[in-house]
Structure formats: structure tokens, C-alpha cells
N, C-alpha and C positions, 0 to 999 in steps of 0.2 A: 256442466248440466247439476242444479243443485235439487235434490229431491225434497219435497217438506211431507213427510209423510203423518207426520203428528197434528197437523192443521186441517181445522172443521172445514168439509165441502163448499160451506158458504164462504170460507175466509179463501180457498184456494180458487173458487169463482170470482170471489172480489177482485182477485188480485190481476185478473185479466181485464185488459183496458176495453171500455162500450166502444162498438164500433168494429172496423177492421184494423188487425196489426199482424205484425209480422215478427216469429219467434224462434229461435233455434233450437228445437229438441231432438236428444240423442245423436248431434252433429248434423241435423237436416234441417233446411228451412221451411216452416209452416206456416201458411197463412190462418190465422183466427178470425174469426166474428162473435161477438156478443153481443147480444141483443136483450133488453132487458123490458118486460110489459107488467102489466096488471098491477100498476103503481109498486114496482119491485116485487113481485110475488112470486113471478116467474123468469127465469135466465135462462137463455138458449145459447149453448157454444157449440159452433159447426167450424172446424177444422180440417184440412187438407194439407198434405204434403207438397210442397210447391213441386213442380217438375216430376210427380210421382202419381201414383194410384190410390194411396192411401187416403181414407177420408175417415170421420167419425164426427160425430153429432150426441148432444143428448139436451135433456132439459131439467133444471133444478127447481125445483118448488119449493118456495119457502114457506113454511108453514109453521103453525104454533107448538108442533113437537120436535121443531127442527127440520134440516132441508132433507128433502127427498129427490136422489138420482133418479133422473128417467131415460136411459140412453136408448139412442135410435140405433136398431140393428147391429150393434158393436156389445161386447160385452163389457159390463159394469167395469169390471176390472181392466179393461183397455183404456175407458174413460178416465178414471180416476189414475191411471198410470200418467196418462198426458196430463192433466190437470195440475199433478205434482211437480211433474218437470216443468212447464211451463209457467207456473207461479214462481219456481226458483229463478227460473231466467226472466219473469217480468220484475220480479223481486231485488234483481243482481244490479 
């Protein structure tokens, strides 16, 4: 798992394919869904560990001032850590 710590949020999210996909994060299989709305200005990422209870989701708003992360019921650090790991796997 290759971390992507220096990549901007919009690039990390952009590495996740649109729709549902599967990725290994920390040796665990995850199902990830990316949905883009509002002409590309809002991206929702939802993930669940397959065979487990871990879940996370967030909205990323693409604004003129840059991307804004809005996590849903999980800490922003958890979402960012997941996105960094997943982006490294998708980019492999």
C-alpha cells in the first residue's frame, strides 16, 4: 500500500474510479463507491470493508477556493488516510 500524502484532495478523489470498485487497503478488501454530481462540483465517496463492519463516507465539494472535505460521521483524518491509501492502490 503506497501512501499519497502530498497529493491534493481533489487528485486523491480523482484517482477513485466512478461507480463501484474494489481495493485493498491495509491488507483488507474494501468496496468503494464514487458518485459525481452537480456537473463535477460534488463528489461522494463511500467505502465499506468487505466482510467487516468498518464504513466511511464523505462529500468533497470542488469550489473556486479549492476542494472542501465534508466527512459523514467519521473523522476527516480517517477519510484522508483511506483516500491516500486507496489512491496509491488505484494508481498502481
